[in-house]
SERO-4910 file (N, C-alpha, C, O; in steps of 0.05 Angstrom, whole numbers):
BEGIN
 pado doro    nc1    nc2    nc3   cac1   cac2   cac3    cc1    cc2    cc3    oc1    oc2    oc3
  Unk    A   -508    976    201   -503    969    230   -489    944    230   -493    926    214
  Unk    A   -473    943    249   -456    915    256   -464    902    276   -469    915    297
  Unk    A   -467    877    275   -472    860    295   -449    856    315   -426    850    309
  Unk    A   -458    858    335   -437    846    359   -436    816    363   -455    801    360
  Unk    A   -416    811    368   -412    778    372   -411    773    407   -396    785    423
  Unk    A   -426    759    413   -424    755    446   -412    725    450   -422    705    441
  Unk    A   -393    726    462   -378    700    464   -390    691    495   -386    701    517
  Unk    A   -409    666    485   -423    654    506   -409    630    516   -388    622    506
  Unk    A   -423    620    535   -408    591    544   -417    568    525   -405    547    525
  Unk    A   -439    573    509   -449    553    487   -425    558    464   -417    537    453
  Unk    A   -414    580    455   -398    582    440   -372    574    445   -357    569    426
  Unk    A   -363    572    472   -336    562    481   -341    535    481   -320    522    477
  Unk    A   -357    523    484   -361    492    481   -359    485    450   -345    468    441
  Unk    A   -375    500    435   -374    494    408   -345    493    398   -336    473    387
  Unk    A   -331    514    403   -303    514    393   -283    494    407   -267    482    392
  Unk    A   -284    490    429   -273    462    446   -281    439    433   -263    423    429
  Unk    A   -302    432    426   -313    409    407   -297    410    382   -282    392    375
  Unk    A   -301    430    369   -288    439    345   -259    427    341   -251    411    324
  Unk    A   -245    440    363   -213    439    374   -210    408    372   -198    397    353
  Unk    A   -221    395    388   -221    368    396   -223    349    371   -208    331    365
  Unk    A   -246    357    358   -253    337    339   -231    344    314   -223    326    299
  Unk    A   -223    370    311   -199    364    294   -175    352    303   -160    340    288
  Unk    A   -170    356    325   -142    348    335   -147    313    338   -126    299    337
  Unk    A   -168    303    341   -175    273    340   -170    264    314   -157    243    311
  Unk    A   -179    276    297   -181    268    269   -155    272    255   -149    256    238
  Unk    A   -137    293    260   -113    290    254    -92    266    266    -74    257    252
  Unk    A    -96    256    292    -81    240    308    -88    214    294    -70    199    287
  Unk    A   -113    208    290   -121    185    272   -112    181    245   -111    158    235
  Unk    A   -107    201    233    -97    200    206    -68    184    204    -63    164    191
  Unk    A    -49    199    223    -25    187    219    -19    172    244    -26    183    265
  Unk    A     -7    147    248      4    142    269     27    153    280     44    161    264
  Unk    A     31    154    307     50    172    321     77    162    314     83    138    316
  Unk    A     91    178    307    121    170    301    137    161    320    143    182    333
  Unk    A    147    143    330    164    134    354    184    154    358    194    166    339
  Unk    A    193    161    385    214    184    388    241    173    383    250    150    387
  Unk    A    252    194    374    279    185    369    299    172    393    302    181    416
  Unk    A    312    148    381    321    133    409    299    111    417    302     96    437
  Unk    A    275    111    400    258     86    412    266     64    392    269     66    368
  Unk    A    268     41    407    278     11    391    249      3    387    231      1    404
  Unk    A    249     -2    354    227    -15    348    237    -44    339    260    -49    332
  Unk    A    218    -59    340    216    -92    327    224    -94    298    216    -76    283
  Unk    A    236   -110    290    238   -114    258    213   -114    244    210   -100    224
  Unk    A    191   -132    256    166   -134    250    152   -100    246    138    -95    227
  Unk    A    158    -80    268    147    -59    264    159    -45    237    145    -36    219
  Unk    A    179    -46    238    195    -31    219    185    -37    194    177    -21    177
  Unk    A    187    -64    191    181    -72    160    146    -67    153    136    -63    131
  Unk    A    133    -70    176    107    -63    172    102    -36    163     86    -33    144
  Unk    A    116    -15    176    112     10    167    116     18    138    105     36    125
  Unk    A    135      1    130    152      4    102    124     -9     83    115      3     64
  Unk    A    115    -29     90     98    -45     74     71    -32     72     60    -31     51
  Unk    A     59    -22     98     38     -2    100     45     25     81     25     36     72
  Unk    A     60     32     77     65     56     61     61     48     32     46     60     16
  Unk    A     78     27     26     78     19     -3     49     10    -10     37     16    -31
  Unk    A     41     -3      8      8    -17      3    -12      8     -6    -28      7    -25
  Unk    A     -9     34     15    -28     55     10    -22     62    -20    -42     64    -35
  Unk    A      2     66    -29      8     78    -55     -3     60    -78    -17     68    -96
  Unk    A      8     32    -73     -6     14    -93    -31     13    -96    -42     19   -117
  Unk    A    -44      5    -72    -78      5    -76    -88     27    -85   -108     28    -99
  Unk    A    -74     51    -78    -91     72    -88    -87     79   -112   -107     88   -124
  Unk    A    -60     78   -127    -58     75   -153    -76     52   -169    -83     56   -192
  Unk    A    -82     35   -158    -94      9   -175   -129     23   -169   -143     22   -189
  Unk    A   -140     32   -147   -161     49   -151   -166     70   -162   -190     77   -162
  Unk    A   -150     84   -172   -148    110   -187   -151    103   -220   -162    117   -236
  Unk    A   -142     84   -223   -145     74   -253   -176     72   -260   -190     56   -247
  Unk    A   -185     83   -276   -221     75   -285   -216     48   -298   -196     42   -310
  Unk    A   -240     33   -293   -244      3   -298   -239      6   -326   -226    -13   -334
  Unk    A   -246     27   -349   -248     21   -380   -219     27   -389   -213     26   -413
  Unk    A   -197     33   -365   -171     38   -370   -156     19   -366   -134     18   -377
  Unk    A   -166     -3   -348   -151    -20   -331   -131    -37   -351   -108    -41   -343
  Unk    A   -140    -47   -379   -124    -60   -392   -107    -40   -412   -101    -46   -435
  Unk    A   -100    -20   -402    -83      5   -415    -57     -6   -418    -47    -19   -399
  Unk    A    -43     -2   -440    -11    -13   -449     -5      6   -461    -20     13   -479
  Unk    A     15     19   -456     29     38   -478     36     25   -502     45      2   -502
  Unk    A     31     41   -526     30     30   -552     57     42   -569     71     30   -584
  Unk    A     59     71   -560     77     88   -575    104     82   -560    107     81   -536
  Unk    A    122     78   -577    153     78   -565    159     47   -567    147     31   -580
  Unk    A    180     41   -551    187     10   -545    177     -1   -523    190     -6   -503
  Unk    A    148     -7   -525    132    -23   -508    119    -53   -517     99    -64   -507
  Unk    A    133    -61   -535    124    -86   -542    124   -100   -521    140    -96   -503
  Unk    A    107   -120   -520    107   -138   -499    102   -130   -467     98   -148   -450
  Unk    A    101   -103   -460     98   -100   -436     68   -106   -421     47   -106   -433
  Unk    A     69   -108   -399     44   -113   -382     23    -96   -380     29    -75   -369
  Unk    A      0    -97   -386    -26    -75   -380    -21    -69   -351     -7    -81   -335
  Unk    A    -37    -45   -347    -41    -37   -319    -53    -56   -305    -41    -59   -283
  Unk    A    -70    -70   -307    -79    -94   -296    -61   -122   -292    -59   -138   -274
  Unk    A    -47   -118   -320    -27   -135   -306     -4   -132   -293     10   -152   -288
  Unk    A      3   -105   -284     19    -97   -267      6   -106   -239     20   -117   -222
  Unk    A    -18   -100   -235    -33   -104   -211    -37   -134   -203    -33   -142   -181
  Unk    A    -43   -146   -218    -40   -178   -211    -13   -187   -207    -10   -201   -187
  Unk    A      9   -182   -223     35   -190   -217     43   -179   -188     59   -193   -175
  Unk    A     36   -160   -178     45   -149   -158     29   -169   -130     39   -176   -108
  Unk    A      7   -174   -140    -14   -190   -119     -2   -218   -117      2   -229    -95
  Unk    A      5   -233   -143     19   -259   -143     46   -257   -129     54   -274   -113
  Unk    A     59   -238   -133     89   -232   -118     87   -231    -93    107   -240    -82
  Unk    A     67   -223    -77     60   -214    -52     58   -245    -40     68   -253    -19
  Unk    A     42   -262    -58     39   -292    -45     65   -305    -50     72   -323    -33
  Unk    A     80   -301    -68    103   -311    -73    127   -306    -48    137   -324    -35
  Unk    A    131   -287    -47    148   -270    -27    139   -277      2    156   -282     19
  Unk    A    119   -276      6    106   -274     36     96   -299     44     83   -298     65
  Unk    A     98   -323     32     87   -347     36    100   -358     63    121   -351     73
  Unk    A     82   -377     73     91   -389    104    105   -411     94     95   -432     86
  Unk    A    133   -405     96    156   -427     86    152   -454    104    166   -473     98
  Unk    A    132   -457    128    132   -483    142    114   -499    130    110   -522    137
  Unk    A     98   -484    104     74   -506     90     81   -506     58     92   -488     48
  Unk    A     72   -528     45     77   -521     19     64   -504      8     41   -499     16
  Unk    A     77   -489    -13     71   -464    -25     50   -471    -51     57   -487    -69
  Unk    A     23   -458    -51      8   -463    -70      8   -436    -90     -5   -416    -83
  Unk    A     20   -436   -111     23   -410   -123     -5   -404   -139    -19   -416   -156
  Unk    A     -7   -378   -126    -36   -371   -138    -36   -356   -162    -56   -346   -173
  Unk    A    -17   -357   -168    -11   -334   -199    -31   -344   -223    -49   -327   -229
  Unk    A    -31   -360   -234    -49   -375   -251    -81   -368   -245    -95   -359   -263
  Unk    A    -90   -371   -222   -114   -359   -211   -117   -333   -208   -141   -326   -207
  Unk    A    -95   -312   -205   -101   -290   -209    -99   -277   -233   -111   -255   -237
  Unk    A    -84   -290   -251    -81   -284   -280   -107   -290   -293   -108   -281   -315
  Unk    A   -128   -302   -286   -152   -306   -299   -168   -283   -289   -188   -279   -302
  Unk    A   -164   -269   -271   -179   -243   -262   -186   -226   -285   -167   -219   -297
  Unk    A   -210   -218   -294   -211   -196   -315   -224   -170   -305   -219   -150   -318
  Unk    A   -241   -167   -281   -253   -145   -270   -235   -127   -252   -217   -136   -238
  Unk    A   -241   -103   -254   -225    -84   -236   -228    -97   -208   -209   -106   -195
  Unk    A   -254    -95   -201   -260   -103   -175   -249   -128   -159   -246   -129   -135
  Unk    A   -244   -147   -176   -229   -173   -172   -203   -175   -174   -191   -193   -162
  Unk    A   -190   -157   -187   -159   -158   -188   -155   -139   -162   -137   -147   -146
  Unk    A   -167   -115   -154   -163   -101   -136   -166   -118   -106   -151   -118    -87
  Unk    A   -188   -129   -109   -187   -150    -84   -164   -169    -84   -150   -173    -64
  Unk    A   -161   -178   -102   -135   -198    -96   -115   -189    -89   -101   -200    -72
  Unk    A   -107   -164   -101    -85   -146    -91    -86   -138    -60    -67   -141    -45
  Unk    A   -110   -129    -53   -110   -130    -26   -111   -153     -6   -103   -150     17
  Unk    A   -121   -178    -14   -118   -199      2    -85   -207     -2    -73   -220     15
  Unk    A    -75   -199    -21    -44   -208    -20    -24   -186     -5      1   -188     -6
  Unk    A    -36   -169      7    -27   -148     29    -34   -165     49    -14   -177     59
  Unk    A    -54   -170     57    -58   -187     83    -40   -205     88    -26   -201    108
  Unk    A    -36   -221     76    -16   -247     74      6   -235     79     19   -246     97
  Unk    A     20   -210     66     46   -200     70     47   -188     96     67   -190    110
  Unk    A     25   -174    103     30   -164    131     29   -185    157     39   -178    179
  Unk    A     18   -208    151     17   -235    165     42   -246    170     49   -253    192
  Unk    A     58   -248    150     84   -256    147    107   -236    163    126   -243    177
  Unk    A     98   -209    156    119   -194    166    113   -191    196    132   -182    210
  Unk    A     87   -197    208     87   -194    239    103   -213    251    110   -210    274
  Unk    A    112   -237    235    126   -259    250    159   -252    248    176   -269    255
  Unk    A    165   -229    239    195   -225    236    202   -216    259    189   -197    267
  Unk    A    225   -227    276    232   -221    299    266   -215    299    282   -218    280
  Unk    A    271   -207    321    304   -202    322    320   -231    321    343   -236    313
  Unk    A    307   -244    329    317   -276    328    311   -288    307    320   -311    304
  Unk    A    298   -277    289    295   -298    265    301   -279    241    300   -290    219
  Unk    A    306   -257    241    305   -235    217    328   -246    202    323   -247    178
  Unk    A    355   -256    209    370   -264    192    381   -292    190    403   -299    183
  Unk    A    360   -306    199    366   -336    201    360   -347    174    338   -340    166
  Unk    A    371   -361    160    370   -373    134    350   -390    130    352   -410    144
  Unk    A    324   -386    110    308   -407    103    317   -417     79    338   -410     68
  Unk    A    298   -435     69    305   -442     35    301   -412     17    317   -408     -1
  Unk    A    285   -395     21    282   -371      7    301   -351     15    301   -331      0
  Unk    A    321   -351     36    339   -331     44    332   -324     74    319   -340     87
  Unk    A    338   -301     82    331   -290    109    298   -280    107    290   -273     85
  Unk    A    284   -278    125    262   -264    127    265   -237    125    248   -228    110
  Unk    A    281   -218    133    286   -193    125    300   -189    102    294   -167     91
  Unk    A    318   -203     90    322   -205     61    301   -210     44    302   -196     24
  Unk    A    279   -226     45    254   -226     38    238   -206     34    231   -198     12
  Unk    A    230   -195     57    223   -171     57    227   -146     44    211   -132     32
  Unk    A    257   -141     48    272   -121     32    266   -127      1    258   -108    -12
  Unk    A    269   -147     -8    270   -152    -40    236   -151    -49    228   -144    -72
  Unk    A    220   -158    -30    191   -154    -34    187   -128    -40    178   -120    -61
  Unk    A    197   -110    -18    189    -83    -27    199    -61    -47    188    -40    -54
  Unk    A    227    -74    -54    241    -62    -73    229    -72    -98    228    -56   -117
  Unk    A    217    -98   -101    203   -103   -125    177    -91   -127    167    -87   -149
  Unk    A    166    -84   -106    137    -72   -104    144    -39   -120    130    -29   -138
  Unk    A    167    -29   -108    173      0   -114    173     -1   -147    159     14   -160
  Unk    A    185    -16   -157    189    -23   -188    166    -16   -198    164      6   -210
  Unk    A    142    -37   -195    118    -40   -210     99    -20   -200     79    -15   -214
  Unk    A    102     -6   -175     90     18   -165    101     40   -194     86     49   -211
  Unk    A    124     44   -192    133     62   -219    120     61   -246    113     81   -258
  Unk    A    119     38   -253    103     33   -278     78     44   -277     71     61   -293
  Unk    A     61     34   -255     34     40   -251     34     68   -250     16     77   -265
  Unk    A     46     87   -239     43    112   -233     46    125   -259     32    144   -264
  Unk    A     70    112   -285     72    119   -309     46    118   -326     40    137   -342
  Unk    A     32     98   -323      8     87   -339    -17    106   -329    -33    116   -346
  Unk    A    -22    111   -302    -32    134   -292    -30    158   -308    -49    166   -321
  Unk    A    -13    168   -308     -1    193   -320     -3    191   -350     -9    210   -364
  Unk    A      2    173   -356     -5    173   -391    -33    172   -402    -40    173   -426
  Unk    A    -50    168   -379    -84    166   -379    -92    194   -370   -116    199   -368
  Unk    A    -74    212   -364    -87    240   -346    -92    241   -321   -105    259   -310
  Unk    A    -82    219   -308    -91    213   -276    -69    221   -262    -46    216   -269
  Unk    A    -75    236   -240    -50    242   -218    -56    217   -197    -77    210   -186
  Unk    A    -27    206   -197    -29    190   -171    -39    199   -149    -36    222   -143
  Unk    A    -55    179   -132    -62    195   -106    -38    202    -89    -37    221    -73
  Unk    A    -24    189    -93      2    196    -70     15    222    -82     28    236    -67
  Unk    A     11    229   -107     25    257   -118      2    279   -111      9    303   -110
  Unk    A    -19    273   -107    -41    295   -103    -43    310    -72    -57    330    -68
  Unk    A    -28    296    -54    -30    312    -27    -44    294     -5    -63    280    -11
  Unk    A    -37    296     13    -57    286     37    -54    262     36    -73    252     47
  Unk    A    -39    246     28    -28    215     37    -13    207     55     -8    183     58
***
């Protein structure tokens, strides 16, 4: 004997709440893409690029187990390459280098970052460096994007830093895969 389903107002409310919750979750997952023809600021454009790179790099760093954080390939021509932890520390130090406030004396944190040994501390240094990068990028305007500083232009610095990050992210991906780990960005849903 088959039970019949009665669609009541309570069912309707429940369906509406489910649909609204799902729509809200999807809207929260990805920022709205500006409409074609919308003018965005240089800071917005670079921040979108940096945020995407940050998500992939931090995701990769978090995906490598702590006991494999010092992995470096040994078979083939890999003599002297950085470990996985070394790649992450290098990216953290590079963010400070590229995105430092050029109006203040630069205190290079590379030596301090190199001393870090735990995955937790290294990932924290990476995340902190991205906060510095976002602060720098938020100051890029139409008026100053292509004005020369002692380090080049702000837009040129941001572009170079993003390209540099992509190089090392590629190495991190290779190290993850050599350890049987699929990078989070390749798993879908990112």
